[in-house]
C-alpha positions as CSV (number, residue, x, y, z in Angstrom):
1,M,98.7,81.4,102.7
2,L,100.2,84.3,104.7
3,N,96.9,84.5,106.7
4,L,97.2,80.8,107.6
5,I,100.9,81.2,108.7
6,I,100.0,84.2,110.9
7,E,97.0,82.4,112.3
8,N,99.1,79.4,113.2
9,L,101.8,81.5,114.8
10,I,99.2,83.4,116.9
11,N,97.1,80.3,117.8
12,K,100.1,78.0,118.0
13,N,98.3,75.5,115.8
14,E,100.1,72.5,114.6
15,K,98.7,72.4,111.1
16,N,101.1,71.4,108.3
17,L,101.3,74.4,106.1
18,D,103.9,73.1,103.7
19,F,105.8,76.4,103.9
20,N,109.5,76.7,103.1
21,F,110.9,79.5,105.3
22,S,114.1,79.6,103.2
23,K,112.0,80.9,100.2
24,S,110.0,84.1,99.7
25,I,106.3,84.2,100.3
26,K,105.8,84.6,96.5
27,E,107.8,81.5,95.8
28,N,105.8,79.5,98.4
29,I,102.5,80.8,97.0
30,Q,103.4,80.3,93.4
31,K,103.7,76.5,93.8
32,D,100.0,76.4,94.7
33,Y,99.1,77.9,91.3
34,D,101.6,76.3,89.0
35,N,99.3,73.6,87.8
36,K,96.3,75.8,87.4
37,L,97.7,78.4,85.0
38,P,97.0,79.8,82.5
39,I,93.2,79.8,82.7
40,E,91.2,80.2,79.5
41,I,88.1,82.4,80.0
42,N,85.1,82.2,77.7
43,E,83.6,85.6,78.3
44,S,80.4,85.0,76.3
45,E,79.6,81.9,78.4
46,S,80.4,83.4,81.8
47,G,79.2,87.0,81.5
48,W,82.4,88.1,83.1
49,D,84.7,90.5,81.3
50,N,88.4,89.5,81.1
51,I,90.4,92.7,81.5
52,T,94.2,93.1,81.3
53,D,95.8,96.2,82.7
54,H,99.2,97.2,84.3
55,H,98.2,95.1,87.4
56,G,97.6,91.9,85.4
57,E,94.6,89.9,84.3
58,K,91.2,90.3,86.0
59,L,87.6,89.1,85.9
60,V,85.1,91.9,86.2
61,K,81.3,91.8,86.4
62,T,78.6,94.2,87.5
63,Y,75.4,92.9,89.1
64,S,72.3,95.0,89.2
65,F,69.6,94.7,91.9
66,Q,66.0,95.9,92.1
67,N,65.9,96.3,95.9
68,Y,68.3,96.8,98.8
69,Q,67.5,93.6,100.6
70,H,68.6,91.6,97.6
71,M,71.7,93.7,97.1
72,L,72.7,93.4,100.8
73,Y,72.1,89.6,100.7
74,F,74.5,89.3,97.7
75,I,77.1,91.5,99.4
76,N,76.9,89.5,102.7
77,E,77.2,86.2,100.9
78,Y,80.2,87.5,98.9
79,I,82.0,88.7,102.1
80,K,81.3,85.4,103.8
81,K,82.8,83.5,100.9
82,I,85.9,85.5,100.5
83,K,86.6,85.2,104.3
84,T,86.4,81.4,104.1
85,L,88.7,81.5,101.1
86,H,91.2,83.9,102.7
87,K,91.0,85.9,99.5
88,N,91.0,89.5,98.7
89,A,88.7,90.9,96.0
90,A,87.5,94.3,95.0
91,M,83.9,95.4,95.2
92,I,82.4,98.7,94.2
93,V,78.8,99.5,95.2
94,D,77.1,102.3,93.2
95,K,73.4,102.9,93.8
96,M,71.8,99.5,93.1
97,N,74.8,98.0,91.2
98,V,77.7,95.9,92.6
99,Q,80.9,95.6,90.5
100,I,83.1,92.7,91.5
101,T,86.7,92.4,90.3
102,L,88.5,89.0,90.8
103,F,92.1,88.1,90.4
104,T,94.9,86.4,92.4
105,E,97.0,89.2,93.7
106,E,100.1,87.1,94.4
107,I,100.6,86.2,90.7
108,M,98.6,88.9,89.0
109,Q,96.5,86.4,87.0
110,I,93.2,84.6,87.1
111,T,93.2,81.2,88.8
112,E,90.8,78.4,89.4
113,L,89.9,79.9,92.7
114,D,88.8,83.1,90.9
115,L,86.7,81.1,88.5
116,D,85.1,79.1,91.4
117,L,84.3,82.4,93.2
118,A,82.8,83.8,90.0
119,K,80.6,80.8,89.6
120,Y,79.5,81.0,93.2
121,L,78.5,84.7,92.8
122,D,76.6,83.9,89.7
123,E,74.7,81.2,91.6
124,I,73.9,83.6,94.4
125,N,72.6,86.1,91.8
126,S,70.5,83.4,90.1
127,D,69.0,82.5,93.5
128,I,68.1,86.2,94.0
129,T,66.6,86.5,90.6
130,F,64.5,83.3,91.1
131,I,63.2,84.6,94.5
132,R,62.5,88.0,93.0
133,D,60.5,86.5,90.1
134,L,58.2,84.3,92.4
């Protein structure tokens, strides 16, 4: 949301952002998530670990790759997707493994957007596995 506001100010766009300047950023962002919380996660189905720490609730998954081309393709697709979503997410690359941590920073919980991104990443990984096994 903040990214869109700044973009509109810089580019002088006339998009309707539905932003109330008399409220804080957190209050404006919260309304976008109110009807999507809480999210129930079925870890056994998704393969994602649901972790709660002092920063809130997160989804974490580690993907392993057999070659660098597949790993780089996965990372590039991940970066493209989070840019289009205007979303921050954590990624740790260790040898041939990529660990992804998803959560919505503004509210410190998992939202539908995080689940959608998790599904997208699983689909990319499935495509890579399919191509690898040809």
